[in-house]
C-alpha positions in Angstrom: 14.6 4.3 3.9 13.5 0.9 1.7 12.3 -1.7 4.1 11.8 -5.7 2.7 10.1 -6.7 5.5 7.1 -5.9 6.2 7.1 -3.0 9.1 3.6 -2.6 10.5 1.9 1.0 10.3 -1.7 2.3 11.8 -4.4 5.1 11.4 -7.0 6.5 14.0 -9.1 3.9 13.0 -6.8 0.7 12.0 -3.6 -1.2 12.5 -2.1 -2.6 9.1 -0.3 -5.9 9.5 1.2 -7.6 6.5 -1.4 -10.2 6.6 -4.5 -7.6 6.4 -2.8 -5.2 3.3 -2.3 -8.1 1.4 -5.9 -8.8 2.1 -7.1 -5.3 1.2 -4.9 -5.3 -2.2 -5.6 -8.4 -2.9 -1.9 -8.6 -3.8 2.0 -9.9 -2.3 3.6 -7.2 -0.3 7.3 -6.8 -2.0 8.9 -4.0 -0.1 7.8 -0.1 1.0 9.7 3.7 1.3 9.1 4.1 5.2 9.6 8.0 6.0 11.2 7.9 9.6 9.1 11.5 10.0 5.7 10.0 8.9 3.3 7.2 11.0 2.9 5.3 7.1 4.9 4.3 4.6 4.9 6.4 1.5 4.9 4.1 -1.1 4.4 -0.2 -0.9 5.6 -2.6 -4.1 3.6 -6.0 -4.5 3.9 -8.4 -7.0 1.9 -6.6 -9.7 1.7 -3.1 -8.4 3.1 -0.2 -7.5 0.8 0.9 -4.3 1.1 5.3 -3.1 -0.4 5.9 0.5 -1.6 9.2 0.7 -3.4 10.8 3.3 -7.1 11.3 3.0 -8.4 13.6 6.2 -7.3 16.3 8.2 -9.5 15.8 11.2 -8.1 12.3 11.8 -5.5 10.5 10.5 -6.2 8.0 7.6 -4.9 6.1 4.7 -6.2 5.5 0.9 -4.4 3.0 -1.0 -3.5 4.1 -4.9 -2.8 0.6 -6.8 -0.5 1.2 -10.4 0.0 -1.6 -12.1 3.9 -2.2 -12.0 4.0 -4.6 -15.2 0.6 -3.6 -17.3 -0.3 -6.8 -18.8 -3.6 -7.7 -21.0 -4.6 -10.1 -18.1 -4.3 -6.8 -15.4 -5.9 -4.7 -17.8 -8.7 -6.6 -18.1 -9.1 -6.8 -13.6 -8.7 -3.6 -13.4 -12.1 -2.6 -16.3 -14.3 -5.2 -13.4 
């Protein structure tokens, strides 16, 4: 299911509110894909990125964010190279 309103999710180490997530990825939230059988979203769309949420550990519940530019431009590309 795709939600256009933020749904707070957590791991064993962090609880991600909309404000905390936007600060971490340095972009503005637009939508998220949620699977009700999982504890965190599968994808989150921001203004400039599609962010894949991946589990990172088997010992405890944690995630990593993989940012993929939605509309690559020279500005975003040069930002990624820094």
